[in-house]
N, C-alpha and C positions, 0 to 999 in steps of 0.2 A: 504494500499500499504506500502511496505517496504521502510523505510527511509535509503537508502544506504549511503547517504551523512553523516548522523549523526552517523551511525554505524562505518564507516571508519574514520570519524573525531575523535571519541572517541578512536578507536583502535590506531590511530596514536599518540594520546596523552598518550598512555601507560595504558589505563584503561582496566581492566580485562573483559573477555568475559561475565562472570557472571553478572558484574555490567552493562555492555552494554545491556545485555538481560533484566534485570529488568528495566532499564531506557527507553528502546524503546518498550518493550512489545513483543518482538520477541523471539522465542525459542533460546536456546544456539546452537542448531544444525544449525539454520538459520544464526546466527551470525558467527559461525565457517565456514559455507559454503561461506558467503560473504567475510570474511577475507582471507580464503584460495584462493579464486578466485582472489582477489586483489593481493595477493602475487604472484600467478602464472602469472598474467599479468604484474607484475613489478611495480605496483602502489605504490609509496612511499610518495606522497604528493597530496593534493587536491587543485584545483584552483577554481575560482568563476564560471567558465563555467560548472563545474562538478556537475550538479544538480542530484537529486535522479533518475530522469528518464533517464538522460544521462548515469549515472553510471550503471543503469540496462541494457541498451542497450550495453554498453561497456563490462560489466562483464558477462552478460548472453544473448548474441545475439540470442541464440536458443529459448529463452523463450518469444519472442514477441507473443502477443495474436493471431494474424492471422496465424503465423507459427504453433502454437499449435492447430489450428483448432477451436478456440472459435468463437462463433457467436456474432457479435457486435450488441448490442441493438440500436433501434432507440430512442435516448435520447429525441429528440423533441416530439415525440409521447408520451413517458412516462411522460414527464413534463406536457403536455397538459391534459393527462388522470388523473394525480394526482390532478388537479384543480377541478375535478368533485367530487360530494358528494359520500361518501362510497367507494372510490377507494383508495387502499393502495399499497405500494410498494410490499408487499407480493403477492397480487393478480396479479399485473403486472409482477412480477417475474415468477409466474406460467404460464402466457400467453407467456412470453418470452421463457421459457423452452420448451413449446410445439412448438413454431415457430422454435426454434433451432433444435429440433429433426426432424421436417419436412424438414429442410435444410441440414440434416445430419451433423450438427456441434455440438460441445460441448457447453452447456450453462454455464455461470458463476454460481458459487455457490451463494446462497442468500447473504451471507456476502460480497463477492466481488462485486456483483451487486449493493448493497447499497453503498459500498465505492466508486465505480466508478460513481455513480449517484451524489454524493456530489460534 
C-alpha cells in the first residue's frame, strides 16, 4: 500500500522527490502523481486525522477498489485455509483469481493480494 501520509509529510518538509522515492520504495512517477494531486486539491499541511487511507480517498476518490471493479476476497476463508497443511497464499490467490473471473470482476495482483492479507 502506498504511504500517502509519509510521502506528503516528506514533501512538505522540502525533501526532494528522488529522496522520497528511495525512502518509501515508490517510483518517482508515483511520488510526482501524489504531490501533484495534493497541490491540485490545495493540501498545504497534514493533520492527525489524515491517515494514508484517508488521504487516498481524498486525493484519488476514483481509485477505490469497488469502483474499479476489483473482486474483494473472503479474508476469513483465506485465513482458515492457510491453517491447513500444504496450503499457500499463492494457491489461494489462484483460486481467488478464478472466482473473480466467474464474477466478472478484476482480481488483485498477487503482490496486492499479499499486502492486503497482512
